Steps between C-alpha positions, in 0.01 A plus 500: 500500500324168441333342801448123509244311707771259621879491472607449140705182445871527434612488138643155417859540389811303407867552570727586208863390511726804533217745565389659826150558367237231457308400186128563574281219369158578358402191298615141468439323169578130459549305176337159494685200354807659345732197503417215263554217750284669766229572241487127425517427873180702546324349198564774243654516153811722482493503119148642487417697813556880485617676819234564762510683831362515849568756772586509868433795732803713581445437871569129438867596470741332746877569510739211463633348820181507701246251626136478394221297659352206313197665335138421588262305278754272333663162544719532189720810534758519217826676420567661160848650443505789252702781346338838567513815286463850650373767262691828506321729255147540364420298188180433308471296182878484481673292233706193587810685378442789742354304794831400656580863579203508738654237729664671797609196700480126553439288810429149624140430591282229650143480371345312793184317400205327664503236226184317600300823492659609171421170328145489634440849360667414169288188454183708548621781273519742792767757592811384684493762776457261794789291372738782411402838647528462877710635787875424482466348152769708324848455646773724357876536529678833468489653153819521293506776241526415130747788477733296722453146366355542152211285379572131571411266214591172665614358830394259770168545680464258790305439819583270791267390778681385813819473295350282226474636145136517394508740204790552262512646151665773295366846418546421132208258535248784538235470227446878495810707574507816710453747215216296351325484837528875561390579145204261511380614844532864395238443230246470783640718781681828542807353672659732755797516738389294799367212291655156559468210257556145623603324178395139563641192669692194376381144550522331838244700698385321811362522852662648808411450865558678831867493588622482141784728388500626140820628337514618140759648269518658156845529345622858483201636688497369854340272752172473688391312810183434696399294803149356529351546844206336671144577393338792679 
């Protein structure tokens, strides 16, 4: 029997629609700039830039419907509404044609971002961790199994803040589709069940403040919500 020096943390996990068991989360990958309009919004070139990634710790996971405190160290805390993929079987160096079979489920996600810290790091050529990989930075709805809904190719993705639409687009506007993302990422990692992939956000990202209520939807997949609390 293994003995630990202090209590081991609980395994982060997500609800799955129609299942009693939870989906244990081990890693969270995020695709940067995967909608053309948002790529331009952030100063990139969607016709030239290949996909790139950053990660968030699994313990940054927050279930939809909760409240999170305004994070420390920032005065420009942003929302990013995203479609999330949940991997369901091990794949490594998988082809685009076979990659779709590795997707177990889909969900709505919010990639919460300390934008000022991210941009300061970007401008100095430094990692984005302070801007992206912090507590409560990965909000997630329940997962819906691909076996139940198929693999959506299009449909509305939208986020409202206090009832006002801030982000709206269509899943067909993804620069790199789901299979291409899984295939490309698998060239560098042994993807496993428990891996989540946040697939990028549409244009319209912007700041939120204490008291704000975020409500997002993705057609055919579900909804997500979050309330921003006061700073700790």
